[in-house]
C-alpha positions in Angstrom: 8.1 -0.6 50.2 10.7 0.5 47.6 10.7 4.3 47.0 13.3 4.4 44.3 12.2 5.7 40.9 12.3 3.3 37.9 15.1 4.1 35.5 14.2 5.2 32.0 17.0 4.1 29.7 15.6 5.8 26.6 17.7 8.7 25.3 15.8 11.9 25.7 15.0 13.4 22.3 14.3 16.9 21.4 10.8 17.7 20.2 10.6 17.8 16.4 9.8 21.1 14.7 6.7 20.7 12.7 6.7 22.9 9.6 6.6 22.5 5.9 10.3 22.9 5.1 11.7 21.6 8.4 14.4 19.1 7.6 13.1 15.8 9.1 15.4 13.4 7.2 18.8 13.5 8.9 20.4 11.8 5.9 19.2 14.4 3.3 21.9 16.5 1.7 21.6 19.1 -1.0 22.9 16.6 -3.5 20.4 13.9 -2.6 17.5 16.4 -2.8 18.6 17.5 -6.3 19.1 13.8 -7.4 15.6 12.9 -6.1 14.1 16.0 -7.9 15.7 15.1 -11.2 14.5 11.5 -10.8 11.0 12.7 -10.2 11.2 15.0 -13.2 12.3 12.1 -15.4 9.5 9.8 -14.1 6.9 12.6 -14.6 8.2 13.2 -18.2 7.7 9.5 -19.0 4.3 9.5 -17.5 3.4 12.6 -19.5 4.3 11.0 -22.8 2.5 7.7 -21.9 -0.6 9.7 -21.0 -0.3 11.7 -24.2 0.0 8.6 -26.3 -3.3 7.2 -24.9 -5.1 10.6 -24.6 -4.0 13.0 -27.3 -6.1 15.8 -25.8 -3.5 16.3 -23.1 -0.9 17.3 -25.8 -3.1 20.1 -27.1 -2.1 22.6 -24.3 1.3 21.2 -23.6 3.0 24.7 -23.5 1.2 25.4 -20.3 0.5 22.1 -18.7 3.8 20.3 -19.3 5.9 22.9 -17.3 3.4 22.9 -14.5 3.4 19.1 -14.4 7.2 19.0 -14.3 7.5 21.8 -11.7 5.0 20.0 -9.5 6.9 16.7 -9.8 10.2 18.4 -9.0 8.8 20.1 -5.9 7.1 16.9 -4.7 10.3 14.9 -5.1 12.5 17.4 -3.4 10.2 17.9 -0.5 9.7 14.1 -0.1 13.5 13.6 0.0 14.0 16.5 2.5 11.3 15.5 4.9 10.7 11.7 4.7 13.4 9.4 6.0 13.9 6.4 3.9 13.9 4.1 7.0 10.3 5.2 7.8 9.0 4.0 4.4 
């Protein structure tokens, strides 16, 4: 009876690139990524000392494990800020 197409009012969006370091958070800036990485490093440091207080065996190899722990926390914080939009949480 009616041969007109239905109108689609959604704005067409580009397909998102899917890769590890693709910027998926449109609000992320270099400054916000560094701020999130520093915050993650501070939280990881506090957790390290709390864990070391309750389990002294962790402190025995601190020259190797502490830098690895902090670098992992910095990387996780920076990637989280770069890729995860705060509105999606």
